[in-house]
N, C-alpha and C positions, 0 to 999 in steps of 0.2 A: 462493098457493102458492109454495113455495120452488123455484126453478129447479135442476134436477139438473145438477151439473158433468158435463162431457164430457172426452173425451181431449184435446181442443184447449184446454181451460181453462188459463189461466195458472197456473203452480204457485205455492204459498204462499211459496216462497223462489225468487227469480230471480237473486240475486247471493249466492253462499255467503260470500265474504270480507266483504262489507258487512254482511250479516245477523249474522255472528259479531261483527263490530266493534261493531255498534250494539246488540246483544242485552242486554236487561236484564229481570229478572223480579222483581216485587215480592212479598215474603212479609209478609203482615200479621201483627200479633201475635196475632189471634184468627181462627181459620179452621175451618170445618166443611164438607166437600165437599157434603153433602146440603143443608145450610141455605144455603150460599153459591153453589152452582152449580146443583143440581137444582131447588130451589125457585123461583129466578128464571126458569128455563126453563118451569116449570109455570105461572108468571104471564104471561110473554110469549109463549110458544108451546105453551101447555097442550094444545091440540087435535092437535098434531102427533105423528107416530109416533116413539117413542123406542126401542122394543124390539120386534122381530119374532121370535117363537118358533115354531120348526118342530119337527115330529115326525120319526120315523125315516125316513119316506119323502119327507121334504121338505114335507109338508102343513102348513098354517098351524094352529097350536094356541093362539096368543095374539097379540093386537096391543095393545101398551100404550103410551098417549100418555105425554108427559112429566107431565101432570097426574095421570094414574092412577098412575105410578110413585111420584110424590111422596106421593100419598094412601096407597099401600100401605106406604111406608117409615114414615108416621106411625102407622099401625096397628100395625106390628111394634114400633116404638119404645114405644107405650103398653103393649102387652102384656108386652114384656121388663121394662119398669119395674114393672108389676104383679106380676111373679114375682120382684121383688126384685134385678134386675140393676142394678149401679151403674157409673158411670164407671170405665173401666179393667178391668172384668171381661173375661176371655177367653171367647169363644164359638166352640166347635167347629162348623164348617159343612161337611157332606159331603153335598152334593146334586149330581145330574146337572144337565144343561143344560136347566133349567126355570125358568119365571119366578119361582118362589119363592125361588130362589137370590138373585136380585136383591133381592127384598123383604127377606129376612132380613139381607143384608149392608148394605144401606142403612139399614134400621131400626137396626141395631146402631151404625153409624157416626154416625147422628143423635144418639144419646145419649151418645156417647164410649166405648161398649163396643168391644171389640176382636175382630172376627171372625178366625177362623183357617181359611181355606178348605182343603179337602182333597179329593183325588180319590176317586171311588167305588171305585177299584181297590184301596184299602187293605185289608189283612187286620186281623183282630181285634188281633193283636199291634201292627200299625202305629197303629191307633187308640188302644190303650191308651198307647203311647209318647207320642203327641202330646198327649193329654189330660192325662196325669200330668205330662209335662214342663213344659206350660204352666200347670197347676193350672187348667184350664178349669171354669167354673161351669155352663155350659149347653152341650148338645149339640143340634143340629138335623140331621136326616138323613131319608132315605126309608125305606121298609119293609125293603129289603134290607140297608141300612146299620144299621138298628135291630137287626136279627137279629144282625148281627156284633157290635155294641156290647154286646148283652145277654150275649154270652160272656165279656166282660171286665169288666162293670159292676161287679162286686164288688171289683175291684182299683182303683176310681177314687173315693177318698173325696171329692175336691174337686167332683165332679159332682153338682150339686143338682137340675137340671131337664133333662128330655130330651123334645124336641119332634120329632114325626114328620110328614112329608108323605106321605099315604097311609094304608094300613090299619095299625092298632096291632098289632105282633106279639106284644105282652105287656102286662101291667098296668104301670103307671108311665109310660106314654108319653102325652103331651098332643098332640092333632091340631092341626096349624097352622091349618088352614082354620076350625076351630071358634073357636080362639083370636082369629083375625083378625076373624071376624064379630062377636065380642062386644067387641072393642077399639074405642076411639074413634078417628076420623080427624083429630082436632084436633092441633095441634102442641104440645100442652101438655107432653109429656115431652122435648122438645128441650132440650139442654144445650149451653151454651157450651164449646168446646174451644180450647185454646191452640194455636198453630201447632205447637209441638214435643210435643203430647200424643200418645201412641200412637194409631194408627188402624188397623193391620193387621199380622198376623203371617203370613208365609209360611214353609213348610218348604223347605229346599233339596232337591236331587234326591237326595242321598246316593249318589253314584256310588262312592265309596270309603270312606265312614264313615257314622255315624249322621247323619240330617238335623239341621241347625242351624236355629234359629228366627231368621228375618230380620224385624226390626222396622222398620216404616216409620211416619212420623209424619203428622200431619193435613195440614199444609201442603206439606211437602216432596214427598210422594208424590201428594196430591190435585192440586196445581198443576203438579208437575213433568211429569206425563204429558201435559200440554198440548204439550210439546216432542216427544213421541212421535207424537202424533196430527197435529200441525201440519206438521212438517217431514218426517217419514219416511212416515206414511200420507197426507199431503197432503190432509187432510179439510177440509170446510167444509159449511155448511148445504146440505141437499139430497142429500147422500151417504147411501148405505145400505152400511154397512161390515160385513164378515164375517171375523172372526178365528177360524180353526178351532182351537179350544183347549178343553180340559177346564177346568172351573170350579175345579178344585184347583191349577192351575198359575198362577204368577205371569203368564204370558202372557195369562190372562184379564183381569188388571188392566191390561195393556199395551194390549189390543185390544177389550175387551168393556165397558169401564165408564168410567173417569175421563176420559181425554182426548178420547174420541170425542163424548161429550155436551158436554163443555166447548167444542168446536169446533162444536157445533150439528148433528152428524150422528146418525143412527140406527143401531142395531147389530142384527145378526142372531145368534141362537144355534140350533143344531140339535141336538137330543138324539138322536144317532146312536151306533151301536156302532162296529165296526171300519169305518173310512172306506172307502166305495165311490167310486172315482174318477169313474165315470160319473154316479153320482148327484149328486156334488159339482158337477160341470160343468152338470148339469141345473138344479140348484138356483140356481146363479149366474144362468143365463139366465132361468129361470122367474119369479124374484122381483126381477129387476132390480138385482142387487148391482153397485155401481159401484166399490168398492174391496175387495181381497181380500188376506188374509194367512194363510200356512200355514207349517208346518214343512217343512224340506227333505226329509224322509221322504215327505211327502204329495206334494210337487212331483214327486219322482222316480217316484211311482206315476202321476201325472196325465200325465206325458209318454210313458207307455207306452200311453195311450189314443188314440183318434181325436180330437184337439184341434179339428178342423174342425166337429164336431158336439157340442152344439148351438151356436147363435149367441151368441158371446160379445162381440159388438160394444158392448154396453152396459157392458162392464167397461173402466174407465179407468186403474186403477193397481193394481199387484201388489207385494206385499212378502213377505219370507221371514225367519225368525229361529229360533233354537233351536240350530242347528249350522250351519256354513258351508254354503253352496249351491254344488254343483259346477258349474264353468263350463259343461260340456256340457248340464246340465238348463237353464240359463239360455238357452243358444243354441236348444235345441229349442223351448222355450216361446215365445221371441220370434219365431221363424220362423213358428210355427203361429198364434199368438194376436195377434201384432202389438204386443205390450208387452214391456219388459224386466221382469225381477224385481229389485226394489231390495232387496238383502240388507241386514240390519241386525244389530246386535250389542248385547247387554246381558246382564244376569243378573237372578236373583231379587232381588239386592241393589241393583239400579239400574233406572232407567227405560232407554229406548233411548239409548245413549251414542255409538255410532258407526253411521253409515248411508250408503247411497247415495241420492242425491236427484235429482229430476227436472232440476235446473239444472246438474248435473255429469254428465260422461261416466261410464257404468258400466265398471268394469274388472272383467270376470268373474272371480270367485274372491276379490275384495277385499271386506272388511267396509265400505269406504268411508272417510269422514272423520269426525271428531268432530262431534257435533250442536252447535248454538249453545248456550252456557251451560256446556259441558264441555271440559276439556282432557284428552284421552287420549293417551298416549304409550307408547313402548316404553322400559322401564327395566331396569336391572340389579337384583340381589337387594337393594341397599341403597337403591333408589328413585332412582338417578341415571339420566337419559336417556342412551340409547346412540345411536351413530351410525346413519345410514340404511343399510338393508339388513343390519343386525346383529340377529340374533334375541335376544329378551329377554322380559321380562314385560310383559304388557299392564297398564298401570296407569292409574288415574283420579286426577287431581290433586284432593286434598281439603283442602290448605292452601296459602296462608293463608286462602282463602275456600272453604267447602264448597259444592259445587254443589246446586241444588235437584233432588231426585230420587235422591240417594244415601242409602242405608239409615242408620239411626241407630246400628246395631250388631246383634250377635248377642244376642238376648234371653236374660238369665240365663247368659251365657258371655263374661265380660270377657276371658279368656285368648284365646279365638278371635278376639274383636274386635281386641285388641292385635296379634295375629299377622297380621292382615290388612293392617295399614298399615305401610309402610316409608318413612321420610323424609316427603316431602310427598304421597306417593301411596297410594291403596288399590290393592293388587295383587289382580287378579281371579283368579289362579290359572291363567290362560291364557297361552300363548306366542304370539308373533307377530313381525312385522317392520314397519317403516315404509319405504316407498320415497321416492325423491327429490322426489316431488310431493306428499308428505303422506298418500297413501293407506295404510291399515293392512291387514295381511294376517294372518289367523289361521293358527297352525301346529298347536297341539295344547293340550290340557290339560297342565298342568306335570307331572303324574304319568303322562301318556300318551307323552311323548317317548322314542323308541326310540334306544339307543345300539348301533350295530353297527360293529365294526372301527373304533372311534374316531370314527366319524360319528354325528352327532345327526340323527335323521330324525323329522320330524313326519308322524303318520299321515294327515293330511288330504290332503296332496299325492299320497300314493300312492293313497288312496281315490278321489280325483278322477280320476286317471289310469285307474284300473280302470273307473269309471263311464262314461268316454268310450267304452269298448269296447261295441259293440252287444250282446254276449252278457250284460252285467252290468246288473242292475236296482238292486242295492245292495251296498255293500262296507263292511267294518270291517277296520282294520289295527291290529295290536298287535305287541309284542316278545316273543319266546319266548327264555327263558334258553338260552344256548349257551356251552360252555366256551372255544371258540376266539374267537368274534366278540363276546362279552358278550350279544348278543341277535340273533335272527334276525327279519327282517321277515316277519310271518305274515299272511295275508289270509283273512278269511271272506267268501264271496261268494254272494249270492242271484242266480240267473240269471234272465235275462228269459225270457218265455214262448217256448217252441220250442227252448230249449237244454237240453242234458244235460251234466253234469260228467264230464270225462274227463281222462286224463293229457295227451292232445294239446291240449285246450283250456286246461288249466293252463299248459302251455308257451307257448301263444299269448298267453295274458294276461301272462306274465311277459316275453316278448319285446315285447309292447305297452307295458308300463310302463318298460322300458328305453329304448325310443325317445321316450316322452313326457316322462319325467323323467331325472335322472342314473342311469346304469347301477347304481350301488351301492344305489339305493333299491328295486329290484324285490323283490317278495315271494318268499323262498326256499321258502315253503310256501303252498299255496292250499287251503283247505277249502271245498267247496261245501256250503251249508246251505240250509235252507228259511225260517229266520227268525233274527233277531239279537236278543239280550237287550237290553231297554231299560228305562230308568227310567219311572216313571209320567208324566214329562213328555216322553217320546219320545226321550230321548238314549241313545245306545248305551252300554251298560255294559261297557266295554273291560276293566275289572277282572275281570268274570265270564269273559270271553273268555280272558283270560290264565290264569285258573284251570283252564279246560278243557284248556289245553295241557301241563299237568303230566303228562308221560308219554305225550302224545299222538303220533300218527304223521302222516306227510305224506300228503296226499291228491293 
C-alpha cells in the first residue's frame, strides 16, 4: 500500500532556483494522455483508487480504480466510434460532477475526438452558441441539460448524436449507460494522436465579451499539467487531492484530471450545489483529503466558520486560484488550520504559470514566482519588460521557445489569437507588478483598472483592504464614471454575519481603507449587497457591476 504523505514530507521542489535552471520537459512527437498515462497506471497500479466520487451530503457514490477508469474510457471510445465519431470531431460535454464526466472525456481523448466541457449552469442560448460556434457533432449531458438542449436543437444542424446520462426527456436521446453496456472494453478504437493534435476546447469566462474557444493540444496540455500538480499542488502517490471546481471550468483540468494522475495521486469530486463551508470541512476530515484547492470565494466563506472543527490534521497542503486571495484570509486560515494557502495563477489559456511553493516564503497577496518551464514577466503594451515595481501587463514568454502548457490559440479566431501576442509575449489581459525579489503581484484585469483624479487604481488592493475589516465577508470594487475625477472608486460589499449596512459602517469602512492603503484609493461609494454577480467559473463580473451604477445612488 502506498504511504500517505504528511505535513512534514519533503516538498517536491526544495530549491527553486536550481529546479528552474535544471528543468526540462520532453515532448514526444506522438502522445495521447489516456494511452500514455492512464493505461500504464492501469497496468502498474490498476487496483488503486484513482477517483472518489461523492454525493451532495459527502456520501460515497463511486470509487473507481485506475483499471476501472481505463476500461470505462475504452467502452466510451468504442461506442463513440460506433456512432461515427472521428478524430478531430468536437463533442459537447455538459455533465455535473459525476463519474460519467470522466468516462466521456477520457473516451473522447482516447480516439482523438475533442471534448468541450461546459458547466451545467448554461442556458439554452449559451448551449446553442457553443455547439454552433464549434460545429460540435455530439452532445453528452444529463436529463436537465437535455431538456435545455431540446429547446434549441432545431438551430444546430451540426449536431448528429445526443447522449443522456439519466432519464430520456424526449425521443432522439441515447442513454449512456445502455451504450456503455453494449460497447466492448477492448482498446480497438484507440487512435494515435500527434503531439500537436487538438485535445480539448474550453470556453473562456466571457466577463466582457462572448466566450472564446481555447484550444489545447494533446502533449502540451496533457504533459504540461504535471507542472501544476508537481510544483504547486505538491502531489505524489498516496495523496487524495480535492479541487473544488465545476466540471465545466478549466480548473477541472488543472485539478481533477491530467496532472494529478500523472503524479500518482487520486482525486475527489463532489456533486454538490451551492458550497456549504461546514460540509466541505467535514468532507476533508471524513474522507482523508490530504491536499485541497479551492477558489478564493470559497476560502472567504470557510474562514467565517469554526475552523477548529472538524479535525483537519490530515490535510497537508492547501492551494487557491481563480482570483487573488486576500492576505487577511490567508492569515486567518493559517492561524486556525496550521497551513499556509499557496496562491497560484493561470488562465483557461494556460496551465498554472505562477505560484507560491513550499520551498519559498509566502508573501500574502502575491501570486508567487513563475513555475519551472515558464518565464512570466511584467511588460508594456509592446511586450517589453518594465522595471521592478512598475505596473504593466502580465505576460508569458512564448518566443523563441513556446512553453509546454500554453494554448495553441483561439479556435477559429485568428484575429483574437494574433491580438493576444505582443513581441515575444502572450499578454494575459491582467495587470500586475514585479517586486525586487521577483515575486509577482496581481493588480486587476486590464479592463478593470480604475482611473480616478489621474491615479490608476487596481481594484484588488482596495478589495483586500475591505476584506481585512471584521464586518466584510466579500467585496468587489469598480470605477463609476464621474465628470470631475474620471471615475469614482465604488465598492459593493457583502457583510459578515451579525452586521448590517449603515452610513456609519460605510464611513468606518472608508476610514479603514484610507489607513490600510493610500488615502486616494478609498471607495467614495459603498453599496451593501447580499450577492455579487459572477461568471460560471466564479469570477466577479465587474462589467455587470459597472452597468448597475449608471444613474445609481450612493449607499
